[in-house]
C-alpha positions as a Markdown table, in Angstrom:
| # | Residue | x | y | z |
|---|---|---|---|---|
| 1 | Met | 0.0 | 0.0 | 0.0 |
| 2 | Ser | 1.4 | 3.4 | -1.1 |
| 3 | Arg | 1.2 | 6.0 | 1.9 |
| 4 | Lys | 1.9 | 9.6 | 1.8 |
| 5 | Tyr | 2.0 | 10.5 | 5.3 |
| 6 | Phe | 2.4 | 7.4 | 7.5 |
| 7 | Gly | 5.6 | 5.4 | 7.7 |
| 8 | Thr | 6.4 | 2.2 | 9.9 |
| 9 | Asp | 5.7 | 4.3 | 13.2 |
| 10 | Gly | 3.3 | 7.0 | 12.6 |
| 11 | Ile | 4.2 | 10.2 | 10.7 |
| 12 | Arg | 7.8 | 11.6 | 11.0 |
| 13 | Gly | 9.9 | 13.9 | 9.3 |
| 14 | Leu | 11.7 | 17.2 | 9.9 |
| 15 | Ala | 9.9 | 19.6 | 12.2 |
| 16 | Asn | 8.3 | 22.8 | 10.6 |
| 17 | Arg | 9.2 | 21.6 | 7.2 |
| 18 | Val | 7.4 | 18.1 | 7.0 |
| 19 | Ile | 5.7 | 18.1 | 10.3 |
| 20 | Thr | 4.2 | 21.4 | 10.3 |
| 21 | Pro | 1.5 | 23.1 | 12.4 |
| 22 | Glu | -0.8 | 22.9 | 9.4 |
| 23 | Leu | -0.2 | 19.1 | 9.1 |
| 24 | Ala | -0.7 | 18.6 | 12.9 |
| 25 | Leu | -3.9 | 20.6 | 12.9 |
| 26 | Lys | -5.2 | 18.5 | 10.1 |
| 27 | Val | -4.3 | 15.2 | 11.8 |
| 28 | Gly | -6.2 | 16.2 | 14.8 |
| 29 | Gln | -9.2 | 17.0 | 12.8 |
| 30 | Ala | -9.0 | 13.9 | 10.8 |
| 31 | Val | -8.2 | 11.5 | 13.7 |
| 32 | Gly | -10.9 | 13.4 | 15.8 |
| 33 | Leu | -13.6 | 12.9 | 13.1 |
| 34 | Ile | -12.8 | 9.0 | 12.8 |
| 35 | Phe | -12.7 | 8.3 | 16.3 |
| 36 | Asn | -15.7 | 10.6 | 17.1 |
| 37 | Arg | -18.1 | 7.5 | 17.6 |
| 38 | Gly | -21.2 | 7.6 | 19.8 |
| 39 | Asp | -23.0 | 10.3 | 21.8 |
| 40 | His | -20.5 | 10.5 | 24.8 |
| 41 | Arg | -18.0 | 13.3 | 25.2 |
| 42 | His | -14.8 | 12.2 | 23.5 |
| 43 | Arg | -11.4 | 12.5 | 24.8 |
| 44 | Val | -7.8 | 12.4 | 23.4 |
| 45 | Val | -4.7 | 12.2 | 25.5 |
| 46 | Ile | -1.6 | 14.0 | 24.0 |
| 47 | Gly | 1.9 | 13.3 | 25.4 |
| 48 | Lys | 5.3 | 14.4 | 24.0 |
| 49 | Asp | 9.0 | 14.1 | 24.3 |
| 50 | Thr | 11.4 | 17.0 | 25.1 |
| 51 | Arg | 12.0 | 18.4 | 21.6 |
| 52 | Leu | 11.6 | 22.1 | 21.2 |
| 53 | Ser | 9.2 | 21.7 | 18.2 |
| 54 | Gly | 6.9 | 19.8 | 20.6 |
| 55 | Tyr | 5.2 | 22.9 | 21.8 |
| 56 | Met | 4.4 | 24.0 | 18.2 |
| 57 | Ile | 2.9 | 20.5 | 17.3 |
| 58 | Glu | 1.0 | 20.0 | 20.7 |
| 59 | Tyr | -0.9 | 23.3 | 20.3 |
| 60 | Ala | -1.7 | 22.6 | 16.7 |
| 61 | Leu | -3.0 | 19.1 | 17.7 |
| 62 | Val | -5.2 | 20.4 | 20.6 |
| 63 | Ser | -6.6 | 23.0 | 18.0 |
| 64 | Gly | -7.3 | 20.3 | 15.6 |
| 65 | Phe | -9.1 | 17.9 | 18.0 |
| 66 | Ala | -10.9 | 20.7 | 19.7 |
| 67 | Ser | -12.5 | 21.9 | 16.3 |
| 68 | Val | -14.1 | 18.6 | 15.7 |
| 69 | Gly | -15.4 | 18.4 | 19.2 |
| 70 | Met | -12.9 | 16.3 | 21.1 |
| 71 | Asp | -11.6 | 17.2 | 24.6 |
| 72 | Pro | -7.8 | 17.2 | 24.5 |
| 73 | Leu | -6.2 | 16.1 | 27.8 |
| 74 | Val | -2.6 | 17.4 | 27.6 |
| 75 | Leu | 0.0 | 15.3 | 29.6 |
| 76 | Gly | 3.2 | 17.1 | 28.9 |
| 77 | Pro | 6.6 | 15.1 | 28.5 |
| 78 | Ile | 5.9 | 11.5 | 29.1 |
| 79 | Pro | 7.2 | 8.3 | 27.6 |
| 80 | Thr | 5.4 | 6.5 | 24.6 |
| 81 | Pro | 4.4 | 3.6 | 26.6 |
| 82 | Ala | 2.8 | 5.9 | 29.2 |
| 83 | Val | 0.5 | 7.4 | 26.6 |
| 84 | Ala | -0.4 | 3.8 | 25.3 |
| 85 | Met | -1.2 | 3.0 | 29.0 |
| 86 | Leu | -3.1 | 6.0 | 29.8 |
| 87 | Thr | -5.4 | 6.0 | 26.8 |
| 88 | Pro | -7.7 | 3.1 | 28.0 |
| 89 | Ser | -6.9 | 4.0 | 31.7 |
| 90 | Met | -8.4 | 7.5 | 31.3 |
| 91 | Arg | -11.1 | 6.0 | 29.0 |
| 92 | Ala | -9.8 | 8.2 | 26.0 |
| 93 | Asp | -11.0 | 7.6 | 22.3 |
| 94 | Ile | -7.4 | 8.1 | 21.1 |
| 95 | Gly | -3.9 | 8.7 | 22.2 |
| 96 | Val | -1.2 | 10.8 | 20.7 |
| 97 | Met | 2.5 | 10.7 | 21.3 |
| 98 | Ile | 4.5 | 13.8 | 19.8 |
| 99 | Ser | 8.0 | 12.2 | 19.2 |
| 100 | Ala | 10.4 | 11.1 | 16.6 |
| 101 | Ser | 11.9 | 8.7 | 19.0 |
| 102 | His | 15.5 | 8.0 | 18.6 |
| 103 | Asn | 15.9 | 10.6 | 15.8 |
| 104 | Pro | 17.8 | 13.9 | 16.3 |
| 105 | Tyr | 16.0 | 16.8 | 17.7 |
| 106 | Glu | 15.3 | 18.5 | 14.2 |
| 107 | Asp | 12.8 | 15.7 | 13.5 |
| 108 | Asn | 9.5 | 15.1 | 15.2 |
| 109 | Gly | 6.6 | 12.9 | 14.6 |
| 110 | Ile | 3.1 | 11.9 | 15.5 |
| 111 | Lys | 2.3 | 8.4 | 17.0 |
| 112 | Leu | -1.2 | 7.2 | 17.4 |
| 113 | Phe | -2.9 | 4.7 | 19.7 |
| 114 | Gly | -6.5 | 3.5 | 19.6 |
| 115 | Pro | -8.7 | 3.2 | 22.7 |
| 116 | Asp | -7.4 | 0.0 | 23.6 |
| 117 | Gly | -3.8 | 1.3 | 23.7 |
| 118 | Tyr | -2.7 | -0.4 | 20.6 |
| 119 | Lys | -1.1 | 1.3 | 17.6 |
| 120 | Leu | -3.6 | 1.8 | 14.8 |
| 121 | Ser | -4.0 | -0.6 | 12.1 |
| 122 | Asp | -2.8 | 0.0 | 8.4 |
| 123 | Glu | -6.6 | 0.3 | 7.4 |
| 124 | Thr | -7.3 | 3.1 | 10.0 |
| 125 | Glu | -4.1 | 4.9 | 8.9 |
| 126 | Ala | -5.4 | 4.8 | 5.4 |
| 127 | Glu | -8.6 | 6.3 | 6.4 |
| 128 | Ile | -6.8 | 9.1 | 8.1 |
| 129 | Glu | -4.5 | 9.6 | 4.9 |
| 130 | Ala | -7.7 | 9.9 | 2.9 |
| 131 | Leu | -9.2 | 12.7 | 5.0 |
| 132 | Leu | -5.7 | 14.6 | 5.1 |
| 133 | Asp | -6.0 | 15.8 | 1.6 |
| 134 | Gln | -9.8 | 16.8 | 2.0 |
| 135 | Asp | -11.4 | 20.1 | 2.9 |
| 136 | Leu | -12.7 | 19.1 | 6.3 |
| 137 | Gly | -14.3 | 22.6 | 6.9 |
| 138 | Pro | -17.8 | 21.5 | 6.3 |
| 139 | Arg | -17.4 | 18.6 | 9.0 |
| 140 | Leu | -16.1 | 20.9 | 11.8 |
| 141 | Ala | -18.0 | 21.2 | 15.3 |
| 142 | Lys | -20.6 | 23.8 | 15.7 |
| 143 | Ser | -19.6 | 26.6 | 18.4 |
| 144 | Ala | -21.3 | 24.9 | 21.3 |
| 145 | Ala | -19.8 | 21.5 | 20.5 |
| 146 | Leu | -16.2 | 22.6 | 20.4 |
| 147 | Gly | -13.7 | 20.6 | 22.6 |
| 148 | Arg | -12.2 | 21.9 | 25.8 |
| 149 | Ala | -8.5 | 21.4 | 26.6 |
| 150 | Lys | -7.1 | 20.6 | 30.0 |
| 151 | Arg | -3.7 | 19.9 | 31.4 |
| 152 | Val | -3.2 | 16.8 | 33.4 |
| 153 | Asp | -0.6 | 17.0 | 36.1 |
| 154 | Asp | -0.4 | 13.6 | 37.8 |
| 155 | Val | 0.3 | 11.3 | 34.8 |
| 156 | Gln | 4.0 | 11.1 | 35.6 |
| 157 | Ala | 3.3 | 9.7 | 39.1 |
| 158 | Arg | 0.7 | 7.2 | 37.6 |
| 159 | Tyr | 3.2 | 6.0 | 35.2 |
| 160 | Ile | 5.8 | 5.5 | 37.7 |
| 161 | Glu | 3.5 | 3.4 | 40.0 |
| 162 | Tyr | 2.4 | 1.4 | 36.9 |
| 163 | Ala | 6.2 | 0.6 | 36.0 |
| 164 | Lys | 7.0 | -0.3 | 39.6 |
| 165 | Arg | 4.0 | -2.8 | 39.9 |
| 166 | Thr | 5.4 | -4.8 | 37.0 |
| 167 | Leu | 8.5 | -5.8 | 39.3 |
| 168 | Pro | 7.6 | -8.8 | 41.3 |
| 169 | Arg | 6.2 | -8.0 | 44.6 |
| 170 | His | 9.0 | -9.5 | 46.8 |
| 171 | Val | 11.8 | -7.6 | 44.8 |
| 172 | Ser | 13.7 | -4.7 | 46.0 |
| 173 | Leu | 16.5 | -2.9 | 44.1 |
| 174 | Glu | 18.3 | -2.1 | 47.5 |
| 175 | Gly | 22.1 | -2.7 | 47.1 |
| 176 | Leu | 22.1 | -2.2 | 43.3 |
| 177 | Arg | 24.1 | 0.7 | 41.8 |
| 178 | Ile | 22.3 | 1.8 | 38.6 |
| 179 | Val | 23.3 | 4.4 | 35.9 |
| 180 | Ile | 20.2 | 5.4 | 34.0 |
| 181 | Asp | 20.6 | 7.2 | 30.6 |
| 182 | Cys | 17.3 | 8.9 | 29.5 |
| 183 | Ala | 18.7 | 10.4 | 26.3 |
| 184 | Asn | 17.5 | 13.7 | 27.3 |
| 185 | Gly | 14.2 | 12.7 | 26.3 |
| 186 | Ala | 10.7 | 11.7 | 27.7 |
| 187 | Ala | 11.6 | 9.6 | 30.6 |
| 188 | Tyr | 14.1 | 12.0 | 32.2 |
| 189 | Lys | 12.0 | 12.5 | 35.1 |
| 190 | Val | 9.9 | 9.2 | 35.7 |
| 191 | Ala | 12.7 | 6.5 | 35.2 |
| 192 | Pro | 15.2 | 7.8 | 37.7 |
| 193 | Gln | 12.4 | 8.4 | 40.2 |
| 194 | Ala | 11.0 | 5.0 | 39.7 |
| 195 | Leu | 14.3 | 3.1 | 40.3 |
| 196 | Trp | 15.1 | 5.3 | 43.5 |
| 197 | Glu | 11.7 | 4.6 | 44.9 |
| 198 | Leu | 12.3 | 0.8 | 44.5 |
| 199 | Gly | 15.5 | 1.3 | 46.5 |
| 200 | Ala | 18.4 | 1.5 | 44.0 |
| 201 | Glu | 21.4 | 4.0 | 44.3 |
| 202 | Val | 20.8 | 5.9 | 41.1 |
| 203 | Phe | 23.2 | 7.9 | 39.0 |
| 204 | Thr | 21.9 | 9.7 | 35.9 |
| 205 | Ile | 23.0 | 10.9 | 32.5 |
| 206 | Gly | 21.0 | 12.3 | 29.6 |
| 207 | Cys | 18.4 | 13.7 | 32.2 |
| 208 | Glu | 19.0 | 17.5 | 31.4 |
| 209 | Pro | 17.0 | 18.2 | 28.2 |
| 210 | Asp | 17.2 | 21.7 | 26.8 |
| 211 | Gly | 14.8 | 21.1 | 23.8 |
| 212 | Val | 17.7 | 20.4 | 21.3 |
| 213 | Asn | 19.9 | 17.8 | 22.9 |
| 214 | Ile | 17.5 | 14.7 | 22.8 |
| 215 | Asn | 19.6 | 11.7 | 21.7 |
| 216 | Arg | 22.6 | 13.7 | 21.2 |
| 217 | Asp | 25.6 | 11.5 | 22.2 |
| 218 | Val | 23.3 | 9.7 | 24.9 |
| 219 | Gly | 20.7 | 7.0 | 24.9 |
| 220 | Ser | 20.3 | 3.7 | 23.4 |
| 221 | Thr | 21.7 | 4.8 | 19.9 |
| 222 | Ala | 24.8 | 6.4 | 21.4 |
| 223 | Pro | 25.6 | 4.1 | 24.6 |
| 224 | Ala | 29.3 | 5.1 | 24.6 |
| 225 | Ala | 28.7 | 7.7 | 27.4 |
| 226 | Leu | 26.8 | 5.2 | 29.4 |
| 227 | Cys | 29.5 | 2.6 | 29.2 |
| 228 | Ala | 32.0 | 5.1 | 30.5 |
| 229 | Lys | 29.7 | 6.4 | 33.3 |
| 230 | Val | 29.2 | 2.6 | 34.4 |
| 231 | Arg | 32.8 | 2.0 | 34.8 |
| 232 | Glu | 33.5 | 5.4 | 36.4 |
| 233 | Met | 30.9 | 4.8 | 39.1 |
| 234 | Arg | 31.5 | 1.2 | 39.4 |
| 235 | Ala | 27.9 | 0.6 | 38.9 |
| 236 | Asp | 26.3 | -2.8 | 38.8 |
| 237 | Ile | 24.2 | -2.0 | 35.7 |
| 238 | Gly | 23.6 | 0.8 | 33.2 |
| 239 | Ile | 20.2 | 1.4 | 31.3 |
| 240 | Ala | 19.9 | 3.2 | 28.2 |
| 241 | Leu | 16.6 | 4.3 | 27.0 |
| 242 | Asp | 15.9 | 6.2 | 23.7 |
| 243 | Gly | 14.0 | 9.8 | 23.3 |
| 244 | Asp | 10.7 | 8.3 | 23.8 |
| 245 | Ala | 11.7 | 5.5 | 26.2 |
| 246 | Asp | 10.1 | 2.7 | 24.1 |
| 247 | Arg | 13.6 | 1.2 | 23.5 |
| 248 | Val | 16.3 | -0.1 | 26.1 |
| 249 | Leu | 19.6 | -1.4 | 26.1 |
| 250 | Ile | 21.8 | -2.7 | 29.1 |
| 251 | Val | 25.4 | -2.1 | 29.9 |
| 252 | Asp | 26.9 | -4.7 | 32.1 |
| 253 | Glu | 29.3 | -3.8 | 35.2 |
| 254 | Arg | 32.2 | -4.0 | 32.9 |
| 255 | Gly | 31.0 | -1.3 | 30.6 |
| 256 | His | 30.0 | -3.9 | 27.8 |
| 257 | Leu | 26.7 | -3.3 | 25.8 |
| 258 | Val | 23.8 | -5.9 | 25.9 |
| 259 | Asp | 21.4 | -5.7 | 23.1 |
| 260 | Gly | 17.9 | -6.5 | 22.6 |
| 261 | Asp | 18.3 | -10.1 | 21.4 |
| 262 | Gln | 20.2 | -10.9 | 24.7 |
| 263 | Leu | 17.5 | -9.2 | 26.7 |
| 264 | Met | 14.7 | -11.3 | 24.9 |
| 265 | Ala | 16.7 | -14.4 | 25.7 |
| 266 | Leu | 17.0 | -13.4 | 29.3 |
| 267 | Val | 13.2 | -12.7 | 29.8 |
| 268 | Ala | 12.3 | -15.8 | 27.9 |
| 269 | Thr | 14.3 | -18.1 | 29.9 |
| 270 | Asn | 13.2 | -16.6 | 33.3 |
| 271 | Trp | 9.6 | -16.6 | 32.2 |
| 272 | Lys | 9.8 | -20.2 | 30.9 |
| 273 | Asp | 11.2 | -21.1 | 34.4 |
| 274 | Glu | 8.7 | -19.3 | 36.3 |
| 275 | Gly | 5.8 | -20.7 | 34.1 |
| 276 | Leu | 5.0 | -17.3 | 32.7 |
| 277 | Leu | 5.3 | -17.8 | 29.0 |
| 278 | Ala | 1.9 | -17.8 | 27.2 |
| 279 | Arg | 3.3 | -19.9 | 24.4 |
| 280 | Pro | 6.7 | -21.9 | 24.2 |
| 281 | Gly | 8.3 | -19.2 | 22.3 |
| 282 | Ile | 9.0 | -15.5 | 21.3 |
| 283 | Val | 8.6 | -13.2 | 18.5 |
| 284 | Ala | 11.4 | -11.1 | 17.0 |
| 285 | Thr | 12.2 | -9.8 | 13.7 |
| 286 | Val | 14.2 | -10.9 | 10.6 |
| 287 | Met | 17.1 | -8.9 | 12.0 |
| 288 | Ser | 17.6 | -10.8 | 15.3 |
| 289 | Asn | 20.7 | -12.9 | 15.4 |
| 290 | Leu | 20.7 | -16.5 | 14.4 |
| 291 | Gly | 22.5 | -17.2 | 17.7 |
| 292 | Leu | 19.2 | -16.0 | 19.6 |
| 293 | Glu | 17.2 | -18.6 | 17.5 |
| 294 | Arg | 19.8 | -21.5 | 18.2 |
| 295 | Tyr | 19.8 | -20.8 | 21.9 |
| 296 | Leu | 16.0 | -20.6 | 22.2 |
| 297 | Gly | 15.7 | -24.0 | 20.3 |
| 298 | Gly | 18.2 | -25.5 | 22.7 |
| 299 | Ile | 15.8 | -24.7 | 25.7 |
| 300 | Gly | 12.7 | -26.0 | 23.7 |
| 301 | Leu | 11.4 | -22.5 | 22.8 |
| 302 | Ser | 10.6 | -21.2 | 19.1 |
| 303 | Leu | 11.6 | -18.1 | 17.6 |
| 304 | Glu | 8.9 | -16.4 | 15.2 |
| 305 | Arg | 10.2 | -13.8 | 12.9 |
| 306 | Ala | 8.2 | -10.7 | 11.9 |
| 307 | Ala | 9.0 | -7.8 | 9.6 |
| 308 | Val | 11.2 | -4.8 | 11.1 |
| 309 | Gly | 9.1 | -2.7 | 13.2 |
| 310 | Asp | 7.7 | -3.1 | 16.8 |
| 311 | Arg | 4.1 | -2.8 | 15.3 |
| 312 | Tyr | 4.7 | -5.9 | 13.3 |
| 313 | Val | 6.1 | -7.9 | 16.1 |
| 314 | Leu | 3.2 | -7.1 | 18.3 |
| 315 | Glu | 0.7 | -8.1 | 15.4 |
| 316 | Arg | 2.6 | -11.5 | 15.2 |
| 317 | Met | 2.4 | -11.9 | 19.0 |
| 318 | Arg | -1.4 | -11.2 | 19.1 |
| 319 | Glu | -2.2 | -13.5 | 16.3 |
| 320 | Gly | 0.0 | -16.4 | 17.8 |
| 321 | Gly | -0.8 | -15.6 | 21.5 |
| 322 | Phe | 2.8 | -14.8 | 22.5 |
| 323 | Asn | 3.5 | -12.6 | 25.3 |
| 324 | Val | 7.3 | -11.8 | 24.7 |
| 325 | Gly | 8.6 | -10.2 | 21.6 |
| 326 | Gly | 10.9 | -7.5 | 20.5 |
| 327 | Glu | 13.7 | -6.2 | 18.3 |
| 328 | Gln | 17.5 | -6.3 | 18.5 |
| 329 | Ser | 17.5 | -2.6 | 18.7 |
| 330 | Gly | 15.9 | -2.8 | 22.1 |
| 331 | His | 12.2 | -2.5 | 21.5 |
| 332 | Ile | 11.0 | -5.1 | 24.1 |
| 333 | Ile | 7.3 | -5.9 | 24.1 |
| 334 | Leu | 5.8 | -7.6 | 27.2 |
| 335 | Ser | 2.1 | -7.9 | 26.5 |
| 336 | Asp | 1.3 | -9.0 | 30.1 |
| 337 | Tyr | 2.1 | -5.3 | 31.0 |
| 338 | Ser | 2.1 | -3.1 | 27.9 |
| 339 | Thr | 0.6 | -2.7 | 24.5 |
| 340 | Thr | 4.0 | -1.5 | 22.9 |
| 341 | Gly | 7.6 | -1.4 | 23.6 |
| 342 | Asp | 8.4 | -0.2 | 27.1 |
| 343 | Gly | 12.1 | 0.5 | 27.9 |
| 344 | Leu | 11.7 | 1.1 | 31.7 |
| 345 | Val | 9.3 | -2.1 | 32.0 |
| 346 | Ala | 11.7 | -4.3 | 30.3 |
| 347 | Ala | 14.5 | -3.0 | 32.4 |
| 348 | Met | 12.5 | -3.9 | 35.5 |
| 349 | Gln | 12.4 | -7.4 | 34.3 |
| 350 | Val | 16.2 | -7.7 | 33.7 |
| 351 | Leu | 16.7 | -6.2 | 37.4 |
| 352 | Ala | 14.4 | -8.7 | 38.8 |
| 353 | Val | 16.6 | -11.6 | 37.2 |
| 354 | Val | 19.7 | -9.9 | 38.6 |
| 355 | Lys | 18.4 | -9.9 | 42.0 |
| 356 | Lys | 17.0 | -13.3 | 41.8 |
| 357 | Leu | 20.3 | -15.0 | 40.7 |
| 358 | Gly | 22.5 | -12.6 | 42.6 |
| 359 | Lys | 25.2 | -12.8 | 39.8 |
| 360 | Pro | 27.0 | -9.9 | 37.8 |
| 361 | Val | 25.0 | -8.7 | 35.0 |
| 362 | Ser | 27.8 | -9.8 | 32.5 |
| 363 | Glu | 26.8 | -13.4 | 33.5 |
| 364 | Val | 23.1 | -12.9 | 33.6 |
| 365 | Cys | 22.7 | -11.1 | 30.5 |
| 366 | Arg | 24.9 | -13.2 | 28.1 |
| 367 | Leu | 23.2 | -16.5 | 27.4 |
| 368 | Phe | 24.3 | -17.1 | 23.9 |
| 369 | Glu | 27.3 | -16.1 | 21.7 |
| 370 | Pro | 26.0 | -14.2 | 18.6 |
| 371 | Leu | 26.9 | -15.2 | 15.3 |
| 372 | Pro | 29.0 | -12.9 | 13.0 |
| 373 | Gln | 26.4 | -10.5 | 11.5 |
| 374 | Ile | 27.3 | -7.8 | 8.9 |
| 375 | Leu | 24.9 | -5.2 | 7.9 |
| 376 | Lys | 25.6 | -2.7 | 5.0 |
| 377 | Asn | 23.7 | 0.0 | 3.4 |
| 378 | Val | 23.6 | 0.7 | -0.4 |
| 379 | Arg | 22.1 | 4.1 | -1.5 |
| 380 | Val | 20.1 | 2.9 | -4.4 |
| 381 | Arg | 16.5 | 2.6 | -5.3 |
| 382 | Lys | 14.7 | -0.6 | -4.6 |
| 383 | Ala | 13.8 | -1.1 | -8.3 |
| 384 | Val | 17.5 | -2.3 | -8.9 |
| 385 | Leu | 16.5 | -5.6 | -7.1 |
| 386 | Glu | 14.6 | -6.5 | -10.2 |
| 387 | Asn | 18.0 | -6.4 | -12.1 |
| 388 | Glu | 18.9 | -9.8 | -13.4 |
| 389 | Pro | 22.6 | -9.7 | -12.3 |
| 390 | Val | 21.6 | -8.5 | -8.8 |
| 391 | Ala | 19.2 | -11.5 | -8.5 |
| 392 | Arg | 21.9 | -13.9 | -9.6 |
| 393 | Ser | 24.3 | -12.4 | -7.2 |
| 394 | Ile | 21.7 | -12.8 | -4.4 |
| 395 | Asp | 21.0 | -16.5 | -5.2 |
| 396 | Lys | 24.6 | -17.1 | -5.3 |
| 397 | Ala | 25.4 | -15.5 | -2.0 |
| 398 | Arg | 22.6 | -17.6 | -0.5 |
| 399 | Glu | 24.1 | -20.8 | -2.0 |
| 400 | Arg | 27.4 | -20.0 | -0.5 |
| 401 | Leu | 26.1 | -19.3 | 3.0 |
| 402 | Gly | 24.1 | -22.6 | 2.9 |
| 403 | Ser | 21.7 | -23.6 | 5.6 |
| 404 | Gly | 23.9 | -22.5 | 8.5 |
| 405 | Gly | 23.6 | -18.9 | 7.5 |
| 406 | Arg | 21.2 | -16.1 | 6.4 |
| 407 | Leu | 21.0 | -13.4 | 4.0 |
| 408 | Leu | 18.6 | -10.6 | 4.2 |
| 409 | Ile | 17.9 | -7.9 | 1.5 |
| 410 | Arg | 15.5 | -5.2 | 2.8 |
| 411 | Pro | 14.8 | -2.0 | 1.2 |
| 412 | Ser | 14.5 | 0.9 | 3.7 |
| 413 | Gly | 11.0 | 2.3 | 4.4 |
| 414 | Thr | 12.3 | 5.8 | 5.2 |
| 415 | Glu | 15.1 | 6.5 | 2.5 |
| 416 | Pro | 16.5 | 5.3 | -0.7 |
| 417 | Val | 18.7 | 2.7 | 0.8 |
| 418 | Ile | 18.8 | -1.2 | 0.5 |
| 419 | Arg | 20.0 | -2.9 | 3.5 |
| 420 | Val | 22.2 | -6.0 | 3.1 |
| 421 | Met | 22.5 | -8.3 | 6.2 |
| 422 | Gly | 24.3 | -11.4 | 6.2 |
| 423 | Glu | 25.3 | -13.8 | 9.1 |
| 424 | Gly | 26.8 | -17.3 | 9.6 |
| 425 | Asp | 29.5 | -19.0 | 11.7 |
| 426 | Asp | 32.4 | -17.8 | 9.3 |
| 427 | Arg | 32.9 | -14.2 | 9.5 |
| 428 | Ala | 35.2 | -13.9 | 6.5 |
| 429 | Leu | 32.6 | -15.7 | 4.3 |
| 430 | Val | 29.8 | -13.6 | 5.5 |
| 431 | Glu | 31.8 | -10.5 | 4.8 |
| 432 | Ala | 32.6 | -11.6 | 1.3 |
| 433 | Val | 28.9 | -12.5 | 0.6 |
| 434 | Val | 27.7 | -9.2 | 1.7 |
| 435 | Asp | 30.4 | -7.2 | -0.2 |
| 436 | Asp | 29.7 | -9.3 | -3.3 |
| 437 | Val | 25.8 | -8.4 | -3.1 |
| 438 | Cys | 26.5 | -4.7 | -2.4 |
| 439 | Gly | 28.9 | -4.4 | -5.3 |
| 440 | Ala | 26.2 | -6.0 | -7.5 |
| 441 | Leu | 23.8 | -3.4 | -6.3 |
| 442 | Gly | 26.1 | -0.6 | -6.8 |
| 443 | Ser | 26.9 | -1.7 | -10.5 |
| 444 | Ala | 23.2 | -2.1 | -11.4 |
| 445 | Ala | 22.6 | 1.5 | -10.1 |
| 446 | Ala | 25.7 | 3.1 | -11.9 |
C-alpha cells in the first residue's frame, strides 16, 4: 500500500518542514472525526518528548481535536508507553505521542494509539490519510460542541506506579548501583524516580533536556557515554533508553553493551522457568541474530520472525498468542504489561532476574554467543532488485552461506537505501558474501 504520510511508526519528518503546524492541525481534525463515535463526550490524551518543536505541534493538535469536538487532555513530557497505557486507563478515544523516537531533535513525529492502547492498523491509517487531503471545513463542530482542553498534572506519578508494579512484589532494588541514561528525552523524570523509589542507588546521565539535545551523544543509539559512566561509578548495571523510552539497551558492570536479542533471551528463559510464557516461544524480527534462534531452540522455545518494526512484532504476538517479543534494537514488548515497547518495564524484568540470581550482569545477560552479523547499506532505489545480475548475485550468496547462514535484503522504508545483512559461523565468508551483493547493487545503479 502506497502511503503519503504514514511510515512504519506514525508520521515522522523534519519539524516545521514536513511536520508542520498545518499538518498537525489537520491530523487532529482527521483523527478526531474518525474516532468521534457515539454520543459520549470524546477525549484524546496527548503526550510528547522533550523536543523544542513539541510545543508547536502540541498546540496545533489541540486546536485540531478541539475543532471537531474532542476534549484534549495534555500530558506534557511522558514516555510513549505511558501514553499507550493512559489511553484506555483514562477512557480516552485516542492517544497521541509527539515524538521522533531515536531521531535527532530536528525531526519530530506523531504516533497514534487506539482506545485499547494499541497502535492503529494499516486500514485506519489509510482512512486518516484519505481525510488529510480533503477540505474538512464543512465537518467541523458547531460553536457549542467545540472541545475543551485541559492539562493533566498527575500522569508521571501514575506511570511510575504502573512501572513499579511490573516488578515482582517481593523484589527490592536495594544494594544495586544503577546508571540510567534517559537520552535527554521523555523519561528524564519518571525513570530515575521509579528506580530510586524501589531502593536503588541511582546515577543519571541524559536527564537534562534543553529542547535540542535529545539523543545527542546519549541514549540507546549512542551508548558510549553510559558505558564510560558505568565504569566510572563502578555501577552494577547501566540502562539506556531512547528519546521516547520505548527502547532499552543494558550495559553490564564491565561497561559492555547488551542488545535486545540478549534481553529477549533473558526474559524468555526466566519466564519459562517461572511458568509465565503464554506460548513456548517468542517473536522477534528478521534482523535478530541466528544465535538467539539457536539458543531458544536449545531450551525448547521457538523464534517466530516478523518484519522490522515493533508494530509488526506485536501483530504477530497477538495472532499467535505470544507474550514476549521485540527487536535487536531494544524494543521489548511484554504484552502482559504493555501494548507497545516499554524500555523501563523491560529493564525492570532484567533487574528482577539480576536480583533473583545474585550474579553480575555480565553473566546474567549473556546467554548465547551471537553469530557474526554484517549489515551494510547501499544507497540505491529498490527497483534495482529486479535487475537480473543482482538477482543472480543474491541467489549465489545464499547458496554460499548454505543452511547454516542467513542473507537478508531489505529496502529501507524511510530512505533510498537497500540494507544487506548476512550472518553465519564464518565471519570472513559472511563479509565476502555481503560485499559481493553490495557490489552488484552498486553496479546495477551506476
